[in-house]
C-alpha positions in Angstrom: 94.9 -169.5 117.5 93.3 -166.2 117.3 96.4 -164.4 117.0 98.0 -167.1 115.1 95.4 -166.8 111.9 95.8 -163.3 111.7 99.1 -163.2 111.3 99.7 -166.3 108.8 97.0 -164.3 106.7 99.0 -161.1 106.8 102.0 -163.4 105.8 100.2 -165.1 103.3 99.0 -161.8 101.5 102.6 -160.4 101.8 104.2 -163.4 100.1 101.1 -162.8 97.4 102.2 -159.2 96.6 105.4 -160.0 96.7 105.1 -162.7 94.1 103.3 -160.5 91.6 105.2 -157.7 91.8 108.1 -160.0 91.2 106.3 -161.0 88.2 104.7 -157.4 87.0 108.6 -156.1 87.2 109.9 -159.0 85.3 107.0 -159.0 82.5 105.8 -155.3 82.1 108.8 -153.6 82.7 110.0 -151.1 80.0 113.7 -151.6 78.7 116.2 -148.8 78.8 118.6 -148.7 76.2 122.4 -149.2 78.0 123.6 -146.5 75.7 121.6 -144.3 77.0 122.1 -145.3 80.4 126.1 -144.7 79.3 125.5 -141.4 77.8 123.6 -140.6 81.0 126.6 -141.4 83.3 129.1 -138.8 80.8 126.5 -136.2 81.6 126.7 -134.1 84.9 123.3 -133.9 86.0 123.1 -130.3 86.0 119.6 -130.4 83.6 119.9 -126.8 82.7 118.8 -127.6 79.3 121.7 -125.6 77.5 121.8 -128.5 74.9 118.3 -127.6 73.8 116.7 -130.7 75.6 114.8 -130.5 78.7 117.7 -132.2 80.8 120.6 -134.4 80.8 117.4 -138.0 80.7 116.0 -136.4 77.6 119.3 -135.3 75.9 120.6 -138.7 76.6 117.9 -140.5 75.2 117.7 -138.4 72.5 121.5 -139.2 71.4 120.8 -142.9 71.8 117.7 -142.9 69.5 119.3 -141.0 66.9 117.3 -137.5 67.1 120.5 -136.2 67.6 123.8 -136.5 66.3 125.6 -133.4 68.1 127.4 -134.8 70.5 128.8 -131.0 71.7 125.9 -129.6 72.8 126.3 -130.3 76.7 128.2 -127.1 77.4 129.0 -127.5 81.6 130.4 -131.1 80.5 132.5 -129.6 78.0 135.3 -131.4 75.5 135.4 -134.5 78.2 131.7 -135.1 78.5 131.4 -135.0 74.0 134.6 -137.3 73.7 132.6 -139.8 76.2 129.8 -139.6 74.2 131.3 -139.9 71.0 133.2 -142.7 72.4 129.9 -145.0 73.5 128.1 -143.8 69.9 131.3 -145.0 67.9 131.2 -141.2 66.1 133.9 -138.4 66.3 133.4 -136.0 68.9 132.3 -132.6 68.0 134.4 -129.7 69.6 132.2 -127.9 72.5 132.0 -124.3 72.1 132.4 -123.2 75.9 130.1 -120.2 77.0 130.8 -117.9 79.8 128.1 -115.7 81.7 128.5 -111.8 82.4 126.1 -109.4 83.8 124.8 -106.8 81.7 124.5 -103.9 84.4 127.4 -101.7 86.3 124.2 -99.9 88.4 125.6 -100.1 91.5 124.4 -98.5 94.7 126.5 -95.5 94.6 125.6 -94.8 90.8 121.8 -95.6 90.9 119.6 -93.9 93.1 116.6 -95.8 94.7 112.7 -94.8 93.8 111.1 -96.0 97.3 112.1 -98.3 100.0 111.1 -101.9 99.2 109.6 -104.2 101.9 108.5 -107.4 100.9 110.0 -110.6 99.9 113.7 -110.5 99.4 113.2 -111.9 95.8 114.0 -109.9 92.4 110.9 -111.3 91.1 108.6 -110.4 93.1 110.4 -106.8 93.8 110.4 -106.2 89.8 106.0 -106.5 90.1 106.4 -103.1 91.6 107.2 -100.5 89.2 109.7 -102.4 87.7 112.0 -102.5 91.1 113.4 -100.0 93.8 115.6 -98.6 91.4 115.1 -95.6 89.5 116.7 -97.5 86.0 114.1 -99.7 85.0 116.3 -101.9 83.7 119.1 -102.3 86.8 120.2 -105.4 89.0 118.2 -105.1 91.8 120.4 -107.2 93.5 118.3 -109.9 95.6 120.1 -112.4 94.6 117.8 -115.2 92.9 120.8 -115.6 89.9 123.1 -116.6 93.3 120.1 -118.8 94.6 120.1 -120.4 91.1 123.4 -121.3 90.1 124.6 -124.3 90.6 128.0 -123.7 90.9 128.3 -120.4 93.3 129.6 -118.9 90.8 127.5 -115.6 91.1 127.4 -113.0 94.1 125.9 -109.7 95.1 128.6 -107.2 95.1 127.7 -103.2 95.8 124.3 -104.1 94.9 124.8 -105.8 91.5 125.5 -109.1 90.3 129.2 -110.6 89.5 130.3 -113.8 88.0 133.2 -115.0 88.8 134.3 -116.6 84.8 136.7 -119.6 86.8 133.4 -121.1 88.2 130.6 -120.7 85.7 130.1 -123.5 83.4 128.0 -121.6 81.1 124.6 -123.6 82.0 122.3 -120.4 81.9 120.2 -120.9 84.1 121.0 -117.3 85.6 119.7 -115.9 81.6 116.6 -117.5 83.0 115.8 -116.6 86.5 116.5 -112.9 86.0 113.7 -110.9 85.3 115.5 -108.1 83.9 117.0 -110.4 81.4 120.6 -109.1 82.2 122.7 -111.9 82.1 124.2 -112.8 78.6 125.9 -115.7 77.9 129.1 -115.4 75.4 132.0 -117.4 73.8 134.9 -117.6 76.9 137.2 -116.2 74.3 135.5 -113.0 74.2 137.0 -109.8 75.5 134.8 -107.3 75.6 131.6 -106.4 77.5 129.0 -104.0 77.4 127.6 -103.6 81.0 124.2 -102.1 80.7 121.3 -103.0 79.5 119.4 -99.8 79.9 117.4 -98.6 76.0 116.4 -95.3 77.1 117.7 -92.3 75.6 120.5 -91.3 76.9 119.7 -88.2 78.5 117.0 -90.3 80.8 119.5 -93.1 81.2 121.7 -90.4 82.5 119.4 -89.3 85.1 119.0 -93.2 86.5 122.8 -94.2 86.2 126.2 -92.3 85.4 127.6 -95.9 84.6 124.7 -96.3 81.7 125.3 -96.5 78.1 124.1 -93.0 76.6 124.1 -94.0 73.0 127.0 -91.5 72.0 128.1 -93.5 69.3 131.9 -92.9 70.7 132.4 -96.5 70.0 130.6 -97.0 67.0 132.9 -94.9 65.1 136.4 -95.7 67.1 135.8 -99.9 66.2 138.0 -100.2 63.4 136.0 -103.9 63.0 132.7 -102.3 62.6 131.8 -104.8 65.4 130.1 -102.7 67.7 126.9 -100.6 67.1 124.1 -98.3 69.0 120.8 -100.6 68.3 118.0 -99.2 70.3 119.8 -97.0 72.7 122.0 -99.1 73.5 125.7 -100.1 72.5 125.7 -104.0 71.1 128.9 -106.2 70.2 129.1 -108.5 66.9 131.1 -111.2 68.3 131.4 -112.4 65.0 133.5 -109.4 64.4 135.0 -108.1 67.5 139.1 -108.9 67.8 138.8 -107.9 71.4 141.5 -104.9 70.9 139.8 -102.4 73.2 139.4 -99.5 71.2 135.7 -98.9 72.2 136.7 -99.3 75.6 138.9 -96.7 75.8 136.2 -94.0 74.4 133.7 -94.6 76.2 132.7 -91.8 78.2 130.7 -93.8 80.9 133.1 -96.6 81.1 130.1 -99.2 80.5 132.3 -101.1 78.2 134.4 -103.3 79.9 137.6 -105.5 78.7 138.7 -108.8 80.5 139.2 -111.9 80.8 136.1 -114.4 80.4 137.9 -118.0 80.0 135.7 -120.2 82.1 137.8 -122.7 84.4 135.0 -124.8 86.1 133.2 -127.9 83.9 131.9 -131.4 85.8 
């Protein structure tokens, strides 16, 4: 009896707790909107915030509660996700403007010298705290791979000291744009054809000393563009993608080769 009595007491306590928990879960449970759950199943679980909400759960809740009627905000999910959400809500699906990321830097190891030998934690954010990094260009990619580790689709790699994006893997989530301490990642429509691979706002002579591939604000691109789509703003060429037709005229006249032409069509969507 000395052993049996404690066992029975513990068993009784366990049964009582189980009953109380069952009753509590039944009467105090928070009811979830079935539409929100269904929408959540459509979303890719990237939780990137590209939709403007804190994550997939918040976006699904906002849609189910009528706080937004835009079914096309999930860029990683693409048109398939938008159609799935629209079907659940009984509305017409909006077309998703698919985005892709690129790096506004072409300061490879062979064109940008180092200020000093950095010895410390191998992250861009930490290295940037010491005099804006170890590169002579204060706007350069530091190459320690914070973006690589953050990318959910392994679309970024470090090549010759500079981050490069594979547009076939990029889903346009924008996580890299928030991760880079120098804000070198830019999101553009995947139909774009021309980009400026430089982010240096110093005067041309200073930029030239820091990086052979940098924009020297010469204005040749601005004068050549037949559509008035590129202008030198604060010592850096900036493209107006609403006007740009991708003709490549600016690419041909750029003396430092910082303006590049390419195919940025995204190939990966959840």
